[in-house]
C-alpha positions in Angstrom: 168.3 161.2 167.3 171.3 158.9 168.2 172.1 156.1 165.9 171.5 152.7 167.6 174.1 149.9 167.2 173.3 146.9 164.9 173.4 144.4 167.8 171.6 144.8 171.1 170.8 142.3 173.8 167.3 142.1 175.0 167.8 142.0 178.8 166.0 139.9 181.4 164.6 141.7 184.4 165.8 139.9 187.6 163.1 139.5 190.3 163.4 137.8 193.6 160.9 135.2 194.8 158.6 138.0 196.1 158.5 139.7 192.8 160.7 142.6 193.7 163.5 143.9 191.5 167.0 142.5 192.0 168.7 145.7 190.9 172.2 144.4 191.8 171.7 141.5 189.3 170.5 143.9 186.7 173.6 146.0 187.3 175.8 142.9 187.0 174.3 142.0 183.6 174.8 145.5 182.3 178.4 145.6 183.4 179.2 142.2 182.0 177.6 142.8 178.6 179.3 146.3 178.4 182.7 144.6 179.0 181.8 142.2 176.2 181.3 145.1 173.8 177.6 145.7 173.9 176.9 149.3 172.9 173.1 149.2 173.5 170.4 147.4 175.4 166.7 146.7 175.3 165.3 147.1 178.8 161.8 145.9 179.6 161.0 144.2 176.4 159.1 140.8 176.3 162.3 139.0 177.5 162.4 141.6 180.3 158.8 140.9 181.3 157.9 144.5 180.3 154.1 144.0 180.5 154.6 143.1 184.2 156.7 146.1 185.2 155.1 148.5 187.6 155.3 152.3 187.7 158.8 153.4 188.8 160.5 150.2 187.8 161.4 151.2 184.3 163.0 154.3 185.9 165.2 152.2 188.2 166.2 149.8 185.4 167.1 152.6 182.9 168.8 154.8 185.6 171.1 151.9 186.6 172.0 151.1 183.0 172.7 154.8 182.3 175.0 155.0 185.4 177.0 151.9 184.4 177.0 152.5 180.6 176.8 156.3 180.1 177.4 156.1 176.4 175.2 153.1 175.6 172.0 153.3 173.5 169.1 152.5 175.8 165.9 151.3 174.3 163.1 150.9 176.7 160.1 148.6 176.2 156.6 150.1 176.5 153.5 147.9 177.1 150.7 150.3 177.6 147.2 149.2 176.6 146.0 152.8 176.2 147.6 155.9 174.9 147.7 157.4 178.5 149.5 154.3 179.8 152.0 154.2 177.0 152.8 157.9 177.3 153.2 157.6 181.1 155.7 154.7 180.6 157.6 156.6 177.9 157.9 159.7 180.1 159.2 157.6 182.9 161.8 156.1 180.6 162.7 159.5 179.1 163.3 161.1 182.6 165.6 158.2 183.5 167.8 158.7 180.4 166.4 156.3 177.7 167.2 157.1 174.1 164.1 155.6 172.5 160.9 153.7 173.2 159.9 150.3 171.9 156.1 150.2 171.9 154.4 146.8 171.9 151.2 146.5 170.0 148.2 146.8 172.3 146.6 143.4 172.9 143.3 143.9 174.7 140.3 145.9 173.5 141.7 146.8 170.1 143.1 143.3 169.3 142.7 142.7 165.6 141.5 146.2 164.8 144.2 147.5 162.5 142.8 151.0 162.3 142.6 151.4 166.1 146.2 150.1 166.4 147.4 152.6 163.8 145.6 155.4 165.7 147.2 154.2 168.9 150.7 154.5 167.5 150.0 157.8 165.9 148.7 159.3 169.2 151.6 157.9 171.2 154.2 159.1 168.7 152.6 162.6 168.6 152.9 163.0 172.4 156.2 161.0 173.0 159.3 162.8 174.1 161.3 159.9 172.7 161.6 158.4 169.2 159.3 155.4 168.9 160.0 152.0 167.4 157.1 149.6 166.7 157.2 146.2 168.3 155.2 143.2 166.9 155.4 139.8 168.6 152.4 137.5 167.9 153.5 135.0 170.5 153.0 137.6 173.3 150.1 139.7 171.9 148.2 137.3 169.6 148.4 140.0 166.9 150.7 140.7 164.0 151.2 144.3 162.9 150.5 144.1 159.2 153.0 145.2 156.5 150.6 147.8 155.2 150.2 149.2 158.7 154.0 149.3 159.2 154.5 151.2 156.0 151.8 153.7 156.8 153.2 154.4 160.3 156.8 154.6 159.0 155.9 158.0 157.5 155.2 159.4 161.0 158.0 161.7 162.0 158.5 160.2 165.5 158.2 156.6 164.5 161.7 155.7 163.4 161.7 151.9 163.2 160.4 148.5 164.1 161.5 145.3 166.0 159.8 142.3 164.4 160.1 139.2 166.4 157.7 137.0 164.4 160.4 135.2 162.6 159.1 136.1 159.1 161.9 137.8 157.1 159.7 138.2 154.1 157.7 140.8 156.0 160.7 142.9 156.4 161.6 142.5 152.8 158.2 143.7 151.8 158.5 146.7 154.1 161.9 147.6 152.8 160.8 147.3 149.2 157.7 149.4 149.9 159.5 152.2 151.7 162.3 152.5 149.2 164.8 155.1 150.4 162.7 156.3 153.3 164.9 156.0 156.5 163.5 153.4 158.8 165.2 151.1 161.3 164.3 147.5 161.1 165.5 145.0 163.7 165.1 141.3 163.7 164.0 139.7 167.0 164.3 136.0 166.1 167.8 134.5 166.2 166.8 131.5 164.1 166.2 133.6 161.0 168.9 136.2 161.5 170.7 135.5 158.2 167.5 135.6 156.2 166.5 138.8 158.0 169.7 140.5 157.2 169.4 139.5 153.6 165.9 141.0 153.6 167.3 144.4 154.5 167.1 144.6 158.3 169.3 147.0 160.2 170.4 144.5 162.8 169.2 142.3 165.6 167.8 142.7 169.1 167.6 139.2 170.5 167.3 137.4 173.8 170.2 135.1 173.0 172.5 138.2 172.9 171.9 138.6 176.7 173.8 135.4 177.5 176.0 135.0 174.4 176.6 138.5 173.1 180.1 137.9 171.7 178.9 134.8 169.8 175.8 136.6 168.4 177.8 139.7 167.4 180.4 137.5 165.5 177.5 135.8 163.8 176.0 139.1 162.7 179.3 140.5 161.5 179.9 137.3 159.5 176.6 137.6 157.8 177.3 141.2 156.9 180.6 140.2 155.4 178.8 137.6 153.2 180.1 134.5 155.0 178.1 131.8 156.6 179.6 131.4 160.1 178.7 128.6 162.3 175.5 129.8 164.0 175.3 130.1 167.8 171.9 128.5 167.4 173.8 125.2 167.7 175.0 126.1 171.2 173.4 124.2 174.1 172.1 127.2 176.0 170.4 128.6 172.9 168.7 125.3 172.1 167.4 125.1 175.7 166.2 128.7 175.6 164.4 128.1 172.3 162.7 125.0 173.8 161.7 127.0 176.9 160.3 129.8 174.8 158.3 127.4 172.7 156.5 126.2 175.8 156.1 129.6 177.3 158.2 128.6 180.4 159.7 131.8 181.7 161.1 130.1 184.8 163.1 127.7 182.6 164.3 130.6 180.3 165.6 132.4 183.3 167.4 129.3 184.6 169.2 129.0 181.2 170.5 132.6 181.5 171.5 132.2 185.1 173.5 129.1 184.1 175.3 131.3 181.6 176.4 133.7 184.3 173.7 136.2 183.6 171.8 136.4 186.9 168.1 136.4 186.1 166.2 135.6 189.3 162.7 134.4 189.3 159.9 135.3 186.9 157.2 137.7 188.1 153.9 135.9 188.6 152.2 134.6 186.5 155.3 132.7 185.4 154.1 132.4 181.8 153.5 128.7 181.6 151.7 128.0 178.3 147.9 127.6 178.2 147.0 125.0 175.6 144.3 126.1 173.4 142.1 124.4 170.8 141.5 125.4 167.2 138.9 127.9 168.2 141.1 129.6 170.8 139.3 128.1 173.8 141.3 126.7 176.7 141.6 122.9 176.5 140.6 120.7 179.5 144.3 119.8 180.1 145.0 123.4 180.9 142.2 123.6 183.4 143.2 121.1 186.1 142.1 122.4 189.5 139.7 125.0 188.0 136.6 125.0 190.2 133.4 124.2 188.3 130.0 125.3 189.6 127.5 122.6 190.4 124.7 122.2 187.8 122.2 123.3 190.5 124.0 126.5 191.5 124.7 127.4 187.9 121.0 126.8 187.0 122.0 124.2 184.4 120.6 120.8 183.7 124.1 119.2 183.4 127.7 120.1 184.2 129.5 122.7 182.0 131.6 121.3 179.2 134.9 123.1 179.4 135.4 122.7 175.6 132.3 124.9 175.1 133.3 127.6 177.5 132.1 128.3 181.1 134.3 128.4 184.2 137.9 128.8 183.2 136.9 127.9 179.6 135.2 131.3 179.0 
């Protein structure tokens, strides 16, 4: 297995207004970041709208990157909800020239079932032609891969690391302490806690901010490794705007931030990722349901209109 670099940008996937790949913009971003010193890339992660990629698109994205950066380490995001889906995506990435697969935790029928998630990863790793890194991001999946699960999976031969984007360095510290000398790559995915993550024993960082400010992020990472506390790029205007857009789930705004930084990002693939507000019990709030048709009481066989706060219509 090739050794990945400590800093890798998580690339956006440029789409046009019809949702088709803008492969020329993808090529531009690869070339620009390579010229800035990037030695590896994450393609099709959450920043790259990996769950929305269709069969064949990972191949095009990875192939283009390999042609333009033949020596780069290419990590490809996998978002399969079943073992079959995940393996099909991995085999597509492998054939195109990827070096490893970053497998997002499944988020549908096994959500919250730790045992099922562990079996999913074991089955994927056993059949994968590529080394597999775990990927946990609660903001996207609604699930956090537990420390105990990570340590159990770290002993699988084909599972070589993790990208944890939950912004909780203490988790990585616990994993490192539990694994001892067992080789296991650990990448931070949240720029705001990069210094704390490195102190906790992570290998490096794979962040969205590196896709539009790679030089700044790399200097930040090197400064932390030397024991200094450099001025963080989190103070930069683009990074503040990107964090604000991410907090509201606004993918359109995030892509505009990158495009303004000379990283052509195109439009998001529908749905655009605007945040759905939810109440304490997880139900959609009435403010997120404007325009949702509500059946009449007579057609629904009810004595009174449905209360969206109690489910029904779009509140189910």
